[in-house]
C-alpha positions as CSV (number, residue, x, y, z in Angstrom):
1,X,41.0,-38.3,-8.6
2,X,39.3,-37.8,-5.2
3,X,35.7,-38.4,-4.3
4,X,33.2,-36.1,-5.9
5,X,30.0,-34.5,-4.5
6,X,27.1,-33.1,-6.4
7,X,26.1,-29.7,-5.1
8,X,22.4,-28.6,-5.5
9,X,21.5,-24.9,-5.6
10,X,20.1,-24.1,-2.1
11,X,17.1,-22.2,-3.5
12,X,16.2,-25.2,-5.7
13,X,16.6,-27.5,-2.7
14,X,14.3,-25.4,-0.5
15,X,11.7,-25.3,-3.2
16,X,11.8,-29.1,-3.8
17,X,10.3,-32.0,-1.9
18,X,12.6,-34.3,-0.1
19,X,11.9,-37.2,-2.5
20,X,12.7,-35.0,-5.5
21,X,16.0,-34.0,-4.0
22,X,16.8,-37.6,-3.1
23,X,16.1,-38.7,-6.6
24,X,18.3,-35.9,-8.0
25,X,21.2,-36.9,-5.8
26,X,20.8,-40.7,-6.4
27,X,20.9,-40.1,-10.1
28,X,24.5,-38.9,-9.8
29,X,25.7,-42.3,-8.6
30,X,28.3,-40.7,-6.2
31,X,26.4,-41.4,-3.0
32,X,23.5,-43.4,-1.8
33,X,22.1,-40.9,0.8
34,X,23.2,-37.9,2.7
35,X,22.1,-35.1,4.9
36,X,22.6,-31.5,3.7
37,X,22.3,-28.5,6.0
38,X,21.3,-25.5,3.9
39,X,21.8,-22.5,6.0
40,X,22.9,-19.5,4.0
41,X,25.0,-21.9,2.0
42,X,28.5,-20.8,2.5
43,X,30.5,-18.0,1.3
44,X,31.0,-19.6,-2.1
45,X,30.6,-17.7,-5.3
46,X,27.5,-18.3,-7.3
47,X,29.5,-19.8,-10.1
48,X,31.1,-22.3,-7.6
49,X,27.7,-23.2,-6.2
50,X,26.3,-23.9,-9.6
51,X,29.2,-26.2,-10.7
52,X,28.1,-29.8,-10.6
53,X,31.2,-31.4,-9.1
54,X,33.4,-30.2,-6.3
55,X,36.3,-32.1,-4.7
56,X,36.4,-32.8,-1.0
57,X,39.3,-30.3,-0.2
58,X,37.6,-27.1,-1.4
59,X,34.4,-28.3,0.2
60,X,36.1,-28.6,3.6
61,X,37.7,-25.2,3.1
62,X,34.3,-23.7,2.7
63,X,33.2,-25.3,5.9
64,X,30.2,-27.1,4.4
65,X,28.5,-29.4,6.9
66,X,27.8,-32.7,5.2
67,X,26.5,-35.7,7.2
68,X,26.1,-39.1,5.7
69,X,23.2,-41.4,6.4
70,X,22.0,-44.7,5.0
71,X,18.4,-44.3,3.9
72,X,17.2,-40.7,4.2
73,X,17.8,-37.2,2.7
74,X,16.9,-34.3,5.0
75,X,17.0,-30.7,3.8
76,X,16.8,-28.0,6.4
77,X,15.8,-24.6,4.9
78,X,13.8,-22.2,7.1
79,X,10.8,-24.3,8.0
80,X,8.0,-23.1,10.3
81,X,9.0,-23.2,13.9
82,X,6.8,-25.5,16.0
83,X,6.2,-23.0,18.8
84,X,5.1,-20.4,16.2
85,X,2.7,-22.8,14.6
86,X,1.2,-23.5,18.0
87,X,0.7,-19.7,18.6
88,X,-1.2,-19.3,15.4
89,X,-3.4,-22.3,16.0
90,X,-4.1,-20.9,19.4
91,X,-5.0,-17.5,17.8
92,X,-7.2,-19.2,15.2
93,X,-9.1,-21.0,18.0
94,X,-9.8,-17.7,19.8
95,X,-11.2,-15.9,16.7
96,X,-15.0,-15.4,16.3
97,X,-16.6,-14.7,13.0
98,X,-19.7,-12.8,11.7
99,X,-22.1,-13.8,8.9
100,X,-20.6,-11.0,6.8
101,X,-19.8,-12.1,3.2
102,X,-16.2,-13.4,3.1
103,X,-13.6,-13.9,0.4
104,X,-13.9,-16.7,-2.1
105,X,-10.4,-17.7,-1.1
106,X,-10.3,-17.7,2.7
107,X,-6.9,-17.9,4.4
108,X,-7.7,-19.6,7.7
109,X,-8.9,-22.9,6.2
110,X,-5.3,-23.6,5.3
111,X,-4.2,-23.4,8.9
112,X,-3.9,-27.0,10.2
113,X,-1.5,-29.1,12.2
114,X,-0.5,-31.2,9.2
115,X,1.2,-28.5,7.2
116,X,4.1,-26.2,7.5
117,X,2.8,-22.9,8.8
118,X,5.1,-21.0,6.4
119,X,2.8,-22.4,3.7
120,X,-0.4,-21.1,5.3
121,X,-2.2,-18.3,3.5
122,X,-1.7,-15.0,5.3
123,X,1.5,-16.1,6.9
124,X,4.9,-14.9,5.7
125,X,8.1,-16.4,6.9
126,X,11.7,-15.4,6.7
127,X,13.2,-17.8,4.1
128,X,16.4,-18.4,6.0
129,X,15.3,-18.6,9.7
130,X,11.7,-19.8,9.3
131,X,10.5,-17.0,11.7
132,X,7.1,-15.6,10.9
133,X,7.5,-11.9,9.9
134,X,4.1,-11.2,8.4
135,X,0.5,-11.9,9.3
136,X,-2.4,-11.0,7.0
137,X,-5.9,-11.7,8.4
138,X,-7.7,-9.3,6.0
139,X,-11.1,-10.1,4.6
140,X,-11.8,-13.1,6.9
141,X,-15.1,-11.8,8.5
142,X,-13.5,-11.7,11.9
143,X,-15.7,-10.1,14.5
144,X,-13.7,-10.8,17.7
145,X,-10.8,-12.6,19.3
146,X,-8.0,-10.2,18.5
147,X,-8.3,-8.1,21.6
148,X,-5.3,-9.9,23.1
149,X,-3.3,-10.5,19.9
150,X,-0.2,-8.9,21.4
151,X,-0.1,-11.3,24.3
152,X,-1.1,-14.4,22.2
153,X,1.7,-13.6,19.8
154,X,4.0,-12.3,22.5
155,X,6.9,-14.5,21.3
156,X,6.8,-12.7,17.9
157,X,7.3,-9.3,19.5
158,X,10.7,-8.9,18.0
159,X,10.0,-10.7,14.7
160,X,6.7,-9.5,13.2
161,X,7.1,-6.8,10.6
162,X,3.7,-6.7,8.9
163,X,0.2,-7.0,10.4
164,X,-3.0,-6.7,8.3
165,X,-6.4,-6.8,9.9
166,X,-8.3,-4.9,7.2
167,X,-11.7,-5.6,5.8
168,X,-13.2,-7.4,8.8
169,X,-16.2,-6.7,11.0
170,X,-15.2,-5.8,14.5
171,X,-18.4,-3.9,15.2
172,X,-16.8,-0.9,17.0
173,X,-14.4,-3.0,19.0
174,X,-11.4,-0.8,20.1
175,X,-8.1,-1.3,18.2
176,X,-6.2,-3.9,20.1
177,X,-3.9,-2.5,22.8
178,X,-0.2,-3.5,23.1
179,X,0.6,-3.2,19.4
180,X,3.7,-1.3,20.4
181,X,5.2,-4.6,21.7
182,X,5.8,-5.5,18.0
183,X,8.8,-3.3,18.0
184,X,9.9,-4.1,14.4
185,X,6.5,-3.5,12.9
186,X,6.8,-1.6,9.6
187,X,3.3,-2.1,8.1
188,X,0.1,-1.8,10.0
189,X,-3.2,-2.0,8.1
190,X,-6.4,-1.6,10.1
191,X,-8.6,-0.2,7.4
192,X,-12.3,-0.9,6.9
193,X,-12.1,-3.4,9.8
194,X,-15.0,-1.8,11.8
195,X,-12.7,-0.7,14.7
196,X,-14.1,2.1,16.8
197,X,-13.1,4.3,19.7
198,X,-9.9,6.0,20.6
199,X,-6.8,5.3,18.4
200,X,-4.4,3.9,21.0
201,X,-1.3,6.0,21.7
202,X,0.8,2.9,21.5
203,X,0.7,3.2,17.6
204,X,2.8,6.3,17.8
205,X,5.6,4.3,19.6
206,X,6.1,2.0,16.6
207,X,9.4,3.6,15.7
208,X,10.0,1.5,12.6
209,X,6.5,2.0,11.1
210,X,6.5,3.3,7.6
211,X,2.9,2.5,6.5
212,X,-0.2,3.1,8.6
213,X,-3.7,2.6,7.2
214,X,-6.6,3.6,9.5
215,X,-9.1,4.5,6.7
216,X,-12.8,3.7,6.9
217,X,-15.3,3.4,4.1
218,X,-18.8,5.0,4.4
219,X,-20.4,1.6,5.2
220,X,-18.5,1.7,8.5
221,X,-19.5,5.2,9.4
222,X,-20.9,4.2,12.7
223,X,-17.6,2.6,13.6
224,X,-15.9,5.9,14.2
225,X,-12.2,6.2,15.3
226,X,-11.5,9.1,17.6
227,X,-8.4,11.1,18.1
228,X,-8.7,12.8,21.4
229,X,-5.9,11.4,23.6
230,X,-3.7,11.3,21.7
231,X,-5.1,13.9,19.4
232,X,-3.8,14.4,15.9
233,X,-1.1,16.8,17.0
234,X,0.3,14.4,19.6
235,X,0.2,11.5,17.2
236,X,2.0,13.5,14.5
237,X,4.6,14.8,16.9
238,X,5.4,11.3,18.1
239,X,5.6,10.1,14.5
240,X,8.0,12.8,13.6
241,X,10.9,10.8,15.0
242,X,10.1,8.2,12.4
243,X,10.4,10.7,9.7
244,X,13.8,11.8,10.9
245,X,14.9,8.2,10.7
246,X,13.6,8.0,7.2
247,X,11.2,5.3,8.2
248,X,7.9,7.1,7.8
249,X,6.9,7.0,4.1
250,X,3.1,6.9,4.0
251,X,0.1,7.3,6.3
252,X,-3.5,6.9,5.2
253,X,-6.1,8.5,7.5
254,X,-9.8,8.9,7.0
255,X,-10.8,9.4,10.7
256,X,-14.1,11.2,11.0
257,X,-13.2,12.7,14.3
258,X,-10.3,14.7,13.0
259,X,-11.8,18.2,13.5
260,X,-10.3,21.6,13.2
261,X,-7.2,23.0,11.4
262,X,-4.4,20.7,10.5
263,X,-1.6,21.2,13.1
264,X,1.6,22.7,11.8
265,X,3.5,19.7,13.2
266,X,2.2,17.7,10.3
267,X,4.8,19.6,8.2
268,X,7.5,17.6,9.9
269,X,6.2,14.5,8.1
270,X,7.5,15.8,4.8
271,X,8.4,12.3,3.6
272,X,4.7,11.2,3.4
273,X,3.8,9.9,0.0
274,X,0.1,9.4,0.4
275,X,-2.4,11.5,2.4
276,X,-6.1,10.9,2.7
277,X,-8.1,13.1,5.1
278,X,-11.3,13.1,3.1
279,X,-14.7,13.6,4.8
280,X,-13.2,15.2,7.9
281,X,-14.4,18.5,9.2
282,X,-11.1,20.3,9.0
283,X,-12.6,23.8,8.3
284,X,-9.2,25.2,7.3
285,X,-7.1,26.4,4.5
286,X,-4.9,24.0,2.6
287,X,-1.5,24.1,4.4
288,X,1.2,25.7,2.2
289,X,3.7,23.2,3.6
290,X,2.3,20.5,1.4
291,X,4.4,22.2,-1.3
292,X,7.4,20.8,0.5
293,X,6.3,17.2,0.5
294,X,8.8,16.1,-2.2
295,X,7.6,12.4,-2.1
296,X,3.9,13.2,-2.3
297,X,2.1,11.0,-4.9
298,X,-1.5,11.2,-3.7
299,X,-3.4,13.9,-1.9
300,X,-7.1,13.4,-1.1
301,X,-8.9,16.1,0.8
302,X,-12.4,15.9,-0.5
303,X,-15.4,17.2,1.5
304,X,-13.2,18.6,4.3
305,X,-14.6,22.1,4.7
306,X,-11.5,23.6,3.0
307,X,-11.5,27.3,2.1
308,X,-9.1,29.9,0.8
309,X,-6.6,29.6,-2.0
310,X,-5.2,26.3,-3.0
311,X,-1.3,26.4,-3.1
312,X,-0.5,26.1,-6.8
313,X,3.0,24.6,-6.3
314,X,1.3,21.4,-5.0
315,X,0.0,20.8,-8.6
316,X,3.6,21.2,-9.9
317,X,5.2,18.6,-7.6
318,X,7.0,16.2,-9.8
319,X,6.0,13.2,-7.8
320,X,2.2,13.9,-7.7
321,X,0.0,11.4,-9.4
322,X,-3.4,12.0,-7.9
323,X,-5.1,15.1,-6.5
324,X,-8.7,15.2,-5.1
325,X,-10.0,18.3,-3.4
326,X,-13.6,18.0,-4.6
327,X,-16.7,19.1,-2.7
328,X,-15.0,22.1,-1.0
329,X,-17.1,24.9,-2.4
330,X,-15.1,27.7,-0.6
331,X,-11.8,26.5,-1.9
332,X,-10.5,28.5,-4.9
333,X,-7.5,28.5,-7.2
334,X,-6.5,28.1,-10.8
335,X,-4.5,25.7,-12.9
336,X,-0.9,26.6,-13.3
337,X,1.3,26.1,-16.4
338,X,2.4,22.5,-16.5
339,X,6.1,21.8,-17.4
340,X,6.9,19.7,-20.4
341,X,7.8,16.1,-19.4
342,X,7.6,17.1,-15.8
343,X,4.4,15.8,-14.4
344,X,3.1,12.3,-13.4
345,X,-0.5,13.4,-12.7
346,X,-3.0,10.7,-13.7
347,X,-6.1,12.0,-11.8
348,X,-7.2,15.6,-11.3
349,X,-10.5,15.9,-9.4
350,X,-11.6,19.5,-8.5
351,X,-15.4,19.3,-8.9
352,X,-17.7,21.4,-6.6
353,X,-15.0,23.9,-5.8
354,X,-14.5,27.5,-6.7
355,X,-11.5,26.9,-9.0
356,X,-11.6,29.4,-11.9
357,X,-9.7,30.7,-14.9
358,X,-9.0,28.9,-18.1
359,X,-7.5,25.5,-19.0
360,X,-3.9,26.2,-20.0
361,X,-2.6,24.9,-23.3
362,X,0.1,23.2,-21.3
363,X,-2.5,20.8,-19.9
364,X,-1.3,18.6,-22.9
365,X,1.9,18.2,-20.9
366,X,0.0,15.9,-18.5
367,X,0.7,13.0,-20.7
368,X,-0.4,10.4,-18.2
369,X,-3.7,12.1,-17.3
370,X,-6.6,9.6,-17.4
371,X,-9.2,11.4,-15.3
372,X,-10.1,15.2,-15.4
373,X,-13.1,16.2,-13.4
374,X,-13.7,19.9,-13.2
375,X,-17.5,20.1,-13.0
376,X,-19.4,22.8,-11.1
377,X,-16.5,25.1,-10.8
378,X,-16.0,28.6,-12.3
379,X,-13.7,27.8,-15.3
380,X,-14.1,29.9,-18.4
381,X,-12.6,30.5,-21.8
382,X,-12.2,28.0,-24.6
383,X,-11.3,24.3,-24.3
384,X,-7.7,24.3,-25.6
385,X,-7.1,22.3,-28.9
386,X,-4.1,20.8,-27.2
387,X,-6.4,18.5,-25.2
388,X,-6.4,16.1,-28.1
389,X,-2.8,15.2,-27.2
390,X,-3.9,13.6,-23.9
391,X,-3.8,10.1,-25.3
392,X,-4.4,8.4,-21.9
393,X,-7.5,10.4,-21.1
394,X,-10.6,8.2,-20.4
395,X,-12.9,10.5,-18.3
396,X,-13.5,14.2,-19.0
397,X,-16.2,16.2,-17.1
398,X,-16.2,19.9,-17.6
399,X,-20.0,20.4,-17.0
400,X,-21.5,23.4,-15.2
401,X,-18.8,25.9,-16.0
402,X,-18.6,28.9,-18.4
403,X,-16.6,27.4,-21.2
404,X,-17.2,29.1,-24.6
405,X,-16.4,28.5,-28.2
406,X,-16.3,25.5,-30.4
407,X,-15.7,22.0,-29.0
408,X,-12.2,20.9,-30.2
409,X,-11.5,17.3,-31.4
410,X,-11.1,15.1,-28.3
411,X,-8.9,12.1,-27.7
412,X,-10.2,8.8,-29.0
413,X,-9.3,7.1,-25.7
414,X,-12.3,8.8,-23.9
415,X,-15.0,6.5,-22.6
416,X,-17.0,9.2,-20.8
417,X,-17.4,12.9,-21.8
418,X,-19.7,15.4,-20.0
419,X,-19.7,19.0,-21.3
420,X,-23.3,20.1,-20.5
421,X,-24.2,23.4,-19.1
422,X,-21.6,25.5,-20.7
423,X,-21.7,27.9,-23.7
424,X,-20.0,25.7,-26.1
425,X,-20.8,25.5,-29.8
426,X,-20.4,22.9,-32.6
427,X,-20.5,19.2,-32.7
428,X,-18.9,16.8,-30.3
429,X,-16.2,14.8,-32.1
430,X,-13.1,12.9,-31.5
431,X,-9.8,12.8,-33.4
432,X,-11.2,10.2,-35.8
433,X,-14.2,12.3,-36.9
434,X,-14.7,15.1,-39.3
435,X,-17.0,17.9,-38.1
436,X,-20.7,17.1,-38.4
437,X,-23.4,19.7,-39.2
438,X,-25.2,21.1,-36.2
């Protein structure tokens, strides 16, 4: 029988230390030491790879590169490239930080010359090549030093796929220019980072982008992003090419300088799954083309100056999970009949609008509904007894409407119920209680 070689699963090799691999191989007694090059290990079947003994001839046929040494085991499996580590250390040195409270688990403290940069927090590497493909600097209290990030990381221009600068404190610093150099970028998160000024047109040239987050929380209200050149229409038109390539899936925007009606070119982004334009002065009707957004899961348009009739078919989209059009007092509509087993809605927020009519019995078909907020609208009629079937419901607010009649038994899952300022009668009870005397 010919010489035998123990084969180790390449995934296990890459996850092990060299000493552990060396001990494993030495325990077989076949060889003292060897070098193994693990680079997409062969075109062998998984069953062949997992077998513990393979003769020399099949091994040669599979073109496995095996080098023998005397006192060392070396496993090569996608380690951080030295030039990339140098780039990140250079970037780290250029960053400045504020006194803003930071995460309890900061990322940048793990960046040092003594460790593999693929093991650093916030750095994601391709397992096979070792190339850095993701950079997450969110929540690091960074206040400056990213202005030239595209030139500092120029060598990653064809590699980087994800960039996250969210939750920092850039104090109205403009969004870094040159981001379009990262031609394979698919995820760009600049939310709540304190950026200000014009949104650079380069963002619209990221042809592989499928997730863009430019949202701003109220605490950053003075750090306003502006869409003037390009304006929203230009940005959307440039992004429409991404939609055609089925590369644009979601865009989050809470940009306080988006004013005026939503341009019809937005309809070309029908693959959007999440839209947030809250707290913008849109002063427009809700576009009917939202009914054609077949992937829409979340639509947030609160406090936008919306008016006119809300398109009912949006509420019947089978993918919709969350709708918030609250604080638009001139917006009116009614709740449609909800199909049986046809809705994924978990949150329905319509307070401070002019929605009216009754709650349909078919509201019980919203089996995943956990939040129903309809206060300060113009609803009337009785609360349907079928509401007890909403066994995921936790928050129910029907206050300041014109509901009448007895209060039906409510789901025991509720943690907050507000029914004040209606014309309801009888006790408040849940499914476990019997009626109490008034």
